[in-house]
C-alpha positions in Angstrom: -5.1 12.5 -2.9 -2.8 9.3 -1.2 0.1 12.4 -0.5 -2.8 13.9 1.7 -3.9 10.6 3.5 -0.6 9.9 4.1 -0.1 13.2 5.7 -3.5 14.1 7.0 -5.9 10.7 7.5 -3.1 8.3 8.7 -3.3 6.2 6.1 -1.2 4.7 3.0 -2.6 4.3 -0.5 -0.7 2.4 -2.4 -1.4 3.0 -7.1 -0.9 -1.2 -8.7 -1.2 -1.3 -12.4 -2.3 -4.6 -13.8 -0.8 -4.1 -18.0 0.5 -1.5 -20.0 -2.8 -0.6 -21.2 -4.3 2.1 -19.3 -7.5 1.8 -20.1 -8.2 -2.5 -20.9 -10.7 -2.7 -23.4 -14.0 -4.2 -20.6 -13.9 -7.2 -22.8 -10.2 -7.7 -21.6 -11.1 -7.0 -17.4 -12.2 -10.6 -16.6 -8.7 -12.5 -18.3 -6.7 -9.2 -16.5 -8.5 -10.0 -12.7 -7.1 -13.8 -13.6 -4.0 -12.8 -14.3 -3.1 -11.2 -11.1 -5.7 -12.2 -8.9 -3.0 -14.2 -7.1 -0.1 -12.2 -6.6 -2.8 -9.3 -5.1 -4.3 -11.6 -2.8 -0.4 -12.8 -2.0 0.3 -9.0 -1.7 -2.3 -7.9 1.0 -1.6 -11.1 2.2 1.6 -9.7 3.2 0.9 -6.1 3.6 -2.2 -6.9 6.0 0.1 -7.4 9.4 3.2 -5.0 8.4 2.9 -1.7 11.0 1.4 -1.3 14.3 -2.2 -1.1 15.2 -3.9 -0.5 18.4 -5.8 1.7 20.5 -3.4 4.4 22.6 -5.0 4.3 26.1 -3.8 6.1 29.8 -1.6 4.1 31.8 -3.5 5.3 34.8 -6.8 4.5 33.8 -7.4 3.3 31.1 -9.3 6.0 29.1 -8.5 6.5 25.2 -6.4 8.9 24.3 -7.7 11.5 20.9 -5.6 12.8 19.0 -2.2 11.4 21.1 1.2 12.0 18.6 3.0 8.6 18.2 6.8 9.0 17.3 8.5 6.3 15.9 12.3 7.1 16.2 14.2 7.3 13.1 10.9 7.8 10.7 9.7 11.6 9.7 6.2 10.8 10.0 4.5 11.7 13.3 0.8 9.7 13.7 -2.1 11.7 15.4 -5.2 8.7 17.3 -7.6 9.2 16.1 -11.3 8.8 18.4 
């Protein structure tokens, strides 16, 4: 799903592993949250402003442009603007 969203939906997803146990018991979930809460919040604060965000607009009219292709030199993945 991550690859599909990156290529087709312009969405970059990540997976975070909290421990080596894939299915921790329910009784341990609160402790896993406490163990990782600050790190998760620090990560979110760091990455939330990385990248480009905004609107693609016509230079003359200022109208929004749908399906505009955004190309960045050196990155082999173009982005297509939404509505």
